[in-house]
LONU-416046 format. One record per atom (N, C-alpha, C, O): residue number from 1; residue in one letter; x, z, y negated. Coordinates in pm, whole numbers, plus 50000, padded with zeros to 5 digits. Each point is the difference from the previous one (the first is absolute). Layout:
<rs>
R num residuo    c1    c3    c2
R NUM       A     X     Z     Y
...
</rs>
This chain:
<rs>
R num residuo    c1    c3    c2
R   1       M 50138 48428 48030
R   1       M 50085 49987 50116
R   1       M 49913 49991 50125
R   1       M 49907 50080 50016
R   2       N 50121 49826 50071
R   2       N 49923 49979 50121
R   2       N 50087 50041 50119
R   2       N 50073 49919 50056
R   3       M 49916 50212 49983
R   3       M 50085 50053 50105
R   3       M 49914 50048 50116
R   3       M 49885 50039 49980
R   4       Q 50170 49960 50140
R   4       Q 49928 50055 50114
R   4       Q 50098 50062 50098
R   4       Q 50117 49962 50007
R   5       A 49834 50136 50068
R   5       A 50081 50067 50102
R   5       A 49926 49993 50131
R   5       A 49882 50033 50007
R   6       E 50187 49924 50098
R   6       E 49940 49994 50132
R   6       E 50034 50128 50075
R   6       E 50115 50044 50000
R   7       L 49786 50015 50062
R   7       L 50017 50118 50082
R   7       L 49961 49964 50142
R   7       L 49909 49919 50021
R   8       R 50159 50139 50078
R   8       R 49963 49971 50139
R   8       R 50048 50112 50090
R   8       R 50093 50074 49967
R   9       C 49842 49936 50147
R   9       C 50046 50093 50102
R   9       C 50120 49937 50070
R   9       C 50031 49883 49979
R  10       R 50035 50194 50104
R  10       R 50121 49952 50066
R  10       R 49973 49879 50088
R  10       R 50081 49906 50002
R  11       C 49807 50094 50071
R  11       C 49972 49888 50090
R  11       C 49941 49879 49928
R  11       C 49997 49890 50055
R  12       G 49957 50128 49821
R  12       G 49945 49889 49923
R  12       G 49852 49974 50022
R  12       G 49945 49906 49943
R  13       E 49990 50176 50140
R  13       E 49858 49981 50029
R  13       E 49913 50025 49877
R  13       E 49899 49932 49979
R  14       V 50140 50165 49941
R  14       V 49925 50032 49878
R  14       V 50090 49974 49880
R  14       V 50110 50053 49990
R  15       R 49839 49864 49919
R  15       R 50074 49967 49878
R  15       R 49909 50015 49881
R  15       R 49878 49989 50013
R  16       A 50179 50035 49871
R  16       A 49923 50008 49877
R  16       A 50084 49941 49888
R  16       A 50123 50001 50006
R  17       V 49811 49948 49892
R  17       V 50068 49949 49882
R  17       V 49945 50076 49879
R  17       V 49880 50004 49977
R  18       V 50210 50057 49948
R  18       V 49964 50068 49876
R  18       V 50040 49909 49886
R  18       V 50117 49964 49987
R  19       K 49787 49999 49932
R  19       K 50027 49906 49891
R  19       K 50016 50074 49868
R  19       K 49924 50091 49967
R  20       D 50176 49867 49957
R  20       D 50030 50052 49867
R  20       D 50009 50152 49993
R  20       D 49931 50062 49919
R  21       P 50154 50001 50166
R  21       P 50017 50145 49990
R  21       P 50067 50036 49867
R  21       P 50081 49923 49949
R  22       S 49886 50192 49998
R  22       S 50061 50046 49876
R  22       S 50002 50153 50000
R  22       S 49930 50061 50080
R  23       P 50148 50001 49832
R  23       P 50000 50146 49991
R  23       P 49863 50060 49969
R  23       P 49977 50118 50025
R  24       K 49932 49802 49921
R  24       K 49865 50049 49972
R  24       K 49913 50005 50125
R  24       K 49899 50071 50003
R  25       T 50138 49854 50102
R  25       T 49915 49991 50119
R  25       T 50065 50048 50128
R  25       T 49935 50008 50104
R  26       V 50194 50024 49890
R  26       V 50074 50043 50120
R  26       V 50076 50129 49967
R  26       V 50063 50010 49895
R  27       N 49929 50087 50195
R  27       N 50075 50125 49986
R  27       N 50101 50010 50113
R  27       N 49970 49966 50115
R  28       R 50149 50080 49853
R  28       R 50103 50025 50102
R  28       R 50040 50146 49991
R  28       R 50039 50048 49893
R  29       V 49953 50022 50219
R  29       V 50038 50141 50006
R  29       V 50078 50025 50128
R  29       V 49998 49918 50093
R  30       I 50070 50195 49912
R  30       I 50062 50045 50124
R  30       I 49928 50128 50040
R  30       I 49997 50097 49924
R  31       C 49945 49902 50195
R  31       C 49919 50111 50048
R  31       C 50080 50081 50103
R  31       C 50066 49944 50088
R  32       Y 49926 50188 49901
R  32       Y 50072 50089 50091
R  32       Y 49906 50083 50086
R  32       Y 50043 50100 50058
R  33       C 49830 49862 49951
R  33       C 49905 50082 50075
R  33       C 50019 49984 50152
R  33       C 50058 49902 50046
R  34       D 49894 50196 50028
R  34       D 50011 49998 50146
R  34       D 49928 49881 50061
R  34       D 50047 49944 50100
R  35       D 49839 50016 49842
R  35       D 49922 49888 50055
R  35       D 50078 49870 49993
R  35       D 50001 49924 50097
R  36       C 50063 50047 49791
R  36       C 50077 49876 49987
R  36       C 50119 50000 50095
R  36       C 50034 49897 50057
R  37       Q 50029 50219 49961
R  37       Q 50112 50009 50093
R  37       Q 49951 49979 50143
R  37       Q 50065 49931 50078
R  38       A 49820 50129 49957
R  38       A 49943 49983 50135
R  38       A 49964 49854 50025
R  38       A 50019 49949 50110
R  39       F 49927 49983 49787
R  39       F 49963 49860 50013
R  39       F 50122 49914 50031
R  39       F 49995 49915 50088
R  40       A 50115 50106 49840
R  40       A 50123 49923 50024
R  40       A 50050 50024 50142
R  40       A 50043 49906 50067
R  41       H 49953 50218 49979
R  41       H 50045 50030 50136
R  41       H 49907 49938 50104
R  41       H 50046 49952 50104
R  42       Q 49822 50050 49870
R  42       Q 49903 49939 50091
R  42       Q 50026 49850 50015
R  42       Q 49983 49944 50108
R  43       L 50058 49993 49784
R  43       L 50033 49857 50004
R  43       L 50134 49974 50068
R  43       L 50035 49885 50028
R  44       G 50039 50222 49999
R  44       G 50133 49982 50055
R  44       G 50098 49950 49896
R  44       G 50098 49933 50033
R  45       R 49875 50098 49840
R  45       R 50080 49948 49889
R  45       R 50053 50113 49912
R  45       R 49977 49999 49879
R  46       S 50091 50096 50179
R  46       S 50057 50108 49919
R  46       S 50104 49945 49902
R  46       S 50038 50068 49906
R  47       D 50007 49808 50117
R  47       D 50091 49935 49905
R  47       D 49934 49972 49866
R  47       D 50069 49971 49902
R  48       L 49798 50037 50091
R  48       L 49929 49980 49874
R  48       L 50007 50123 49909
R  48       L 49968 49991 49882
R  49       L 50074 50123 50173
R  49       L 50010 50123 49923
R  49       L 50137 50007 49931
R  49       L 50101 49959 50057
R  50       D 49900 50092 49820
R  50       D 50129 50016 49933
R  50       D 50071 50124 50052
R  50       D 49948 50067 50090
R  51       V 50168 49966 49857
R  51       V 50080 50111 50053
R  51       V 49930 50134 49986
R  51       V 50036 50096 50068
R  52       H 49864 49913 49844
R  52       H 49924 50123 49981
R  52       H 49866 49997 50073
R  52       H 49920 50093 49985
R  53       G 50053 49802 50093
R  53       G 49875 49987 50072
R  53       G 49890 49933 49920
R  53       G 49884 50004 50041
R  54       G 50150 49934 49847
R  54       G 49900 49935 49915
R  54       G 49963 49862 50048
R  54       G 50082 49927 50057
R  55       T 49792 50037 49919
R  55       T 49948 49869 50036
R  55       T 49970 49922 49873
R  55       T 49931 50049 49911
R  56       D 50120 49829 50080
R  56       D 49973 49913 49886
R  56       D 49858 49946 50014
R  56       D 49969 49933 50098
R  57       V 49946 50095 49805
R  57       V 49860 49959 50004
R  57       V 49971 49911 49880
R  57       V 50032 50036 49887
R  58       V 49908 49849 50138
R  58       V 49956 49912 49892
R  58       V 49849 49989 50009
R  58       V 49946 49952 50100
R  59       Q 49986 50093 49796
R  59       Q 49854 49996 49995
R  59       Q 49956 49879 49920
R  59       Q 50051 49974 49890
R  60       V 49853 49952 50165
R  60       V 49944 49884 49931
R  60       V 49851 50026 49981
R  60       V 49928 50025 50097
R  61       A 50027 49970 49780
R  61       A 49859 50022 49971
R  61       A 49920 49875 50033
R  61       A 50016 49898 49932
R  62       P 49899 50106 50171
R  62       P 49927 49879 50040
R  62       P 49905 49950 49892
R  62       P 49968 49881 49997
R  63       A 49986 50206 49917
R  63       A 49907 49957 49895
R  63       A 50069 49919 49891
R  63       A 49935 49923 49929
R  64       T 50197 50092 50057
R  64       T 50070 49931 49892
R  64       T 50097 49892 50046
R  64       T 50043 49917 49920
R  65       V 49991 50084 50209
R  65       V 50092 49900 50053
R  65       V 49933 49932 50118
R  65       V 49969 50066 50099
R  66       P 50009 49803 49893
R  66       P 49938 49932 50113
R  66       P 50091 50005 50123
R  66       P 50116 49962 49993
R  67       V 49830 50085 50117
R  67       V 50074 50006 50126
R  67       V 49919 49923 50103
R  67       V 49880 50021 50014
R  68       R 50186 49890 50058
R  68       R 49932 49922 50103
R  68       R 50069 50027 50132
R  68       R 50121 49981 50012
R  69       L 49803 50065 50086
R  69       L 50057 50029 50131
R  69       L 49987 49879 50092
R  69       L 49899 49929 49996
R  70       F 50202 50048 50085
R  70       F 50000 49893 50100
R  70       F 50029 50064 50134
R  70       F 50095 50078 50004
R  71       P 49838 49901 50102
R  71       P 49872 49930 50003
R  71       P 49891 50088 49942
R  71       P 50013 50122 49997
R  72       E 49881 49817 49959
R  72       E 49890 50074 49939
R  72       E 49909 50055 50109
R  72       E 49893 49945 50027
R  73       T 50150 50163 50034
R  73       T 49924 50064 50108
R  73       T 49993 50149 49973
R  73       T 50067 50051 49910
R  74       S 49852 50017 50167
R  74       S 49993 50145 49990
R  74       S 50082 50064 50110
R  74       S 49976 50116 50036
R  75       A 50121 49810 50018
R  75       A 50080 50049 50112
R  75       A 50104 50103 49958
R  75       A 50056 50069 50085
R  76       T 49970 49942 49785
R  76       T 50100 50096 49957
R  76       T 49937 50139 49991
R  76       T 49885 50015 49959
R  77       T 50192 50084 50078
R  77       T 49954 50139 49994
R  77       T 50109 50085 49939
R  77       T 50116 49958 49991
R  78       S 49847 50161 49969
R  78       S 50097 50094 49946
R  78       S 50006 50122 50089
R  78       S 49896 50054 50038
R  79       P 50223 49990 49996
R  79       P 50009 50125 50076
R  79       P 49960 50116 49910
R  79       P 50014 49993 49878
R  80       T 49936 50112 50182
R  80       T 49962 50117 49923
R  80       T 50084 50118 50043
R  80       T 50047 50006 50114
R  81       L 49971 50087 49795
R  81       L 50077 50120 50029
R  81       L 49906 50109 50044
R  81       L 49893 50018 49942
R  82       S 50145 50055 50161
R  82       S 49920 50111 50047
R  82       S 50000 50109 49892
R  82       S 50102 50024 49937
R  83       S 49787 50038 50044
R  83       S 49983 50101 49896
R  83       S 50102 50112 50014
R  83       S 50004 50070 50101
R  84       G 50079 49945 49797
R  84       G 50094 50110 49993
R  84       G 50122 49990 50088
R  84       G 50090 50084 49990
R  85       S 49917 49817 50098
R  85       S 50110 49997 50096
R  85       S 50114 49909 49955
R  85       S 50113 50018 50043
R  86       G 49858 49884 49871
R  86       G 50102 49902 49963
R  86       G 50031 49903 50114
R  86       G 50100 49929 49995
R  87       M 49816 50068 50108
R  87       M 50022 49911 50114
R  87       M 49897 49889 49999
R  87       M 49884 50020 49963
R  88       M 50161 49862 50078
R  88       M 49913 49884 50002
R  88       M 49902 50008 50118
R  88       M 50033 50050 50107
R  89       S 49846 49899 49869
R  89       S 49903 49990 50110
R  89       S 49940 49861 50004
R  89       S 49916 49972 50086
</rs>
């Protein structure tokens, strides 16, 4: 099967294509930790949390699933959580 899934941010500046995802290479979980809840609130997207405060997380193993980012720059960054506070910095 030749399947692919396109991922993108809301504005479309950063996009990725995951080719041939399968249960062997992709994990889906619902996380209830304070950090994931703080991240959703930092994004202004509390609508992403379920009724119990859970965040739907899909993990893609880069070693087993080819992922190509567009544009190919180092302009993307990840926010970090302050140690022990559950707050974004």
